C-alpha positions as CSV (number, residue, x, y, z in Angstrom):
1,X,96.6,105.1,88.5
2,X,99.7,103.1,87.4
3,X,101.8,101.2,89.9
4,X,105.2,99.9,88.9
5,X,106.8,97.4,91.3
6,X,110.6,97.2,90.7
7,X,112.6,94.7,92.6
8,X,116.1,95.9,93.4
9,X,118.8,94.5,91.1
10,X,121.4,91.8,92.1
11,X,123.2,92.7,95.3
12,X,126.1,91.3,97.4
13,X,125.3,89.0,100.3
14,X,126.1,90.0,103.8
15,X,125.2,92.1,106.8
16,X,124.1,94.7,107.7
17,X,121.3,94.1,105.2
18,X,120.5,97.8,104.6
19,X,124.1,98.4,103.5
20,X,124.3,95.7,100.8
21,X,125.3,97.2,97.5
22,X,124.7,96.2,93.9
23,X,127.1,93.7,92.2
24,X,128.5,94.5,88.7
25,X,125.7,92.4,87.4
26,X,123.2,94.4,89.4
27,X,124.5,97.7,88.1
28,X,124.0,96.3,84.5
29,X,120.5,95.1,85.4
30,X,119.5,98.5,86.9
31,X,120.9,100.4,83.9
32,X,119.2,98.1,81.4
33,X,115.8,98.4,83.1
34,X,116.2,102.2,83.6
35,X,116.9,102.5,79.9
36,X,113.6,100.6,79.1
37,X,111.7,102.7,81.6
38,X,113.0,106.1,80.5
39,X,111.1,106.0,77.2
40,X,107.9,104.8,78.8
41,X,107.5,106.7,82.1
42,X,105.5,109.9,82.4
43,X,107.6,112.8,83.6
44,X,105.4,113.2,86.7
45,X,106.2,109.6,88.0
46,X,106.7,109.5,91.7
47,X,109.6,107.2,92.6
48,X,109.5,105.7,96.0
49,X,112.4,103.7,97.3
50,X,113.3,101.6,100.3
51,X,116.1,103.0,102.5
52,X,118.3,100.0,101.6
53,X,121.5,100.9,99.6
54,X,120.7,98.4,96.9
55,X,117.3,99.9,96.2
56,X,118.7,103.4,96.2
57,X,121.4,102.3,93.7
58,X,118.8,100.6,91.5
59,X,116.6,103.7,91.4
60,X,119.6,106.0,90.8
61,X,120.2,104.3,87.5
62,X,116.8,105.9,86.4
63,X,116.8,109.2,88.4
64,X,118.2,111.0,91.3
65,X,114.7,112.4,92.0
66,X,113.3,109.7,94.3
67,X,111.9,109.6,97.8
68,X,113.2,107.3,100.4
69,X,110.3,105.8,102.4
70,X,111.3,104.0,105.6
71,X,108.2,101.7,105.5
72,X,109.4,100.2,102.2
73,X,112.5,98.6,104.0
74,X,112.9,94.8,104.0
75,X,110.2,93.3,106.0
76,X,107.7,96.0,105.1
77,X,104.1,95.0,104.5
78,X,101.7,95.0,101.5
79,X,99.8,97.8,103.3
80,X,103.0,99.8,103.6
81,X,103.6,99.6,99.8
82,X,100.0,100.4,98.9
83,X,99.9,103.3,101.4
84,X,103.2,104.8,100.2
85,X,102.1,104.6,96.6
86,X,98.6,105.9,97.5
87,X,97.0,103.0,95.6
88,X,94.5,103.3,94.0
89,X,93.6,107.0,94.7
90,X,96.8,108.6,93.3
91,X,96.4,110.2,89.9
92,X,99.4,109.3,87.8
93,X,102.2,106.8,88.1
94,X,104.0,105.6,91.2
95,X,107.2,103.4,90.9
96,X,108.1,101.5,94.0
97,X,111.7,100.1,94.3
98,X,111.6,97.4,96.9
99,X,112.1,93.9,98.1
100,X,110.8,90.4,98.0
101,X,108.6,88.9,99.3
102,X,106.6,92.0,99.8
103,X,106.5,93.1,96.1
104,X,105.3,89.7,95.0
105,X,102.6,89.8,97.7
106,X,101.5,93.2,96.5
107,X,101.3,91.9,92.9
108,X,99.3,88.8,93.9
109,X,96.9,90.8,96.0
110,X,96.1,93.3,93.3
111,X,95.9,90.7,90.5
112,X,94.4,87.7,92.3
113,X,92.7,89.3,95.3
114,X,94.9,87.5,97.8
115,X,98.4,88.1,99.1
116,X,100.5,85.1,98.0
117,X,104.3,84.6,97.9
118,X,104.7,85.3,94.1
119,X,108.2,85.7,93.0
120,X,109.6,88.8,91.3
121,X,113.1,88.3,90.0
122,X,115.9,90.6,90.9
123,X,116.0,93.7,88.8
124,X,112.5,92.9,87.2
125,X,109.4,95.0,87.3
126,X,105.7,94.5,87.2
127,X,103.6,97.3,85.8
128,X,99.9,97.4,87.0
129,X,97.1,99.9,86.2
130,X,93.9,100.6,88.1
131,X,90.9,101.6,86.2
132,X,87.1,101.7,86.4
133,X,85.0,100.0,83.8
134,X,81.4,100.8,84.2
135,X,81.2,100.9,88.0
136,X,83.7,98.0,88.5
137,X,87.3,98.7,89.6
138,X,89.8,96.6,87.6
139,X,93.5,95.9,87.8
140,X,95.3,95.5,84.5
141,X,98.7,93.9,84.2
142,X,100.5,96.0,81.7
143,X,104.0,94.5,81.6
144,X,106.3,92.1,83.3
145,X,109.9,92.8,82.3
146,X,113.1,91.1,83.3
147,X,116.5,92.7,82.7
148,X,117.7,89.4,81.4
149,X,115.4,89.8,78.4
150,X,116.4,93.3,77.5
């Protein structure tokens, strides 16, 4: 299974939190990252998105075919993300568009074995794979991409 953690792009400040929209910079970040992803994602990729406007706008730069998952909202847990993605049992690729600090905690748990407050920059993604070598499950970090570097 592949799991891609994509933090929403740059958004305006303010309240209510779920209605914050992308800035002009955020729209560029989302478009750049979507362009990078389009040539790399399998066509069967499941795209799971927080109900926040900024995450839906980020995902929409890639596809309109995404599923809004309430448990991925700001304040969601590591368990919520892994459950929504069906990690590691799902066969194929799941892309989760979400929020900090949850995404960083998911990445740290899968890579280091402990949920820690790792930072994922706005608009950036971490691509992880689960595989079995011998009888040992492994997590492989495939890519860390920032829209500032594209």
